[in-house]
C-alpha positions, 0 to 999 in steps of 0.5 A, spaced: 500 500 500 502 506 498 499 510 504 500 506 511 494 505 515 495 501 522 493 494 523 488 497 529 485 502 523 484 496 519 481 492 524 476 497 526 474 499 519 473 492 518 469 491 524 464 497 522 457 496 520 457 497 512 464 496 511 466 494 504 466 487 502 473 486 500 475 489 507 470 484 511 473 478 506 480 480 509 477 480 516 475 473 515 482 471 512 485 474 519 480 470 523 482 463 519 489 465 520 491 466 513 494 472 514 495 478 520 493 485 520 500 487 521 502 483 515 496 487 511 498 494 514 506 493 513 505 491 506 508 485 507 503 480 505 502 477 498 495 474 499 490 476 494 485 479 498 490 483 501 493 486 495 485 488 493 487 494 498 492 497 493 487 497 487 484 504 484 477 502 486 479 500 494 482 507 494 475 510 493 471 506 497 476 503 503 481 508 504 476 514 506 474 509 511 481 507 513 482 514 514 476 515 519 479 510 523 486 512 523 483 519 525 479 516 531 485 512 533 489 519 533 484 523 537 483 517 542 491 518 544 491 525 543 492 529 550 486 532 553 485 539 551 488 544 556 483 548 560 483 555 559 485 560 565 479 561 570 477 569 570 476 572 576 471 578 576 473 580 583 480 582 586 478 579 593 477 572 590 483 572 586 488 575 592 484 570 597 488 564 593 495 567 595 498 566 602 502 573 603 507 574 608 505 581 611 511 582 615 515 582 609 511 588 606 510 592 612 517 593 614 519 600 613 527 599 614 531 599 608 535 593 607 540 595 602 
């Protein structure tokens, strides 16, 4: 295959309802032990069913589904978005969060 898809993306796409027939046939061959998803994803498999993923028709029908599955995998593994900084409306609420040592600020003696 020209475009690399992970074995997990192939597995997910084949398990979806309405998956293309050529992908479900490959899933059946994997279940029968004729090949593995890793072999198909790595492009090392010479099995005729795996080679059907390289046809122009597969690029139109199967590859968009594989791209969606790959995007889902990336979204699941991405770190959660950072929360925005909290906006405090009243200054008293903001400054109440901090512990201030008043003696250090009340000193009138110059120390330099």
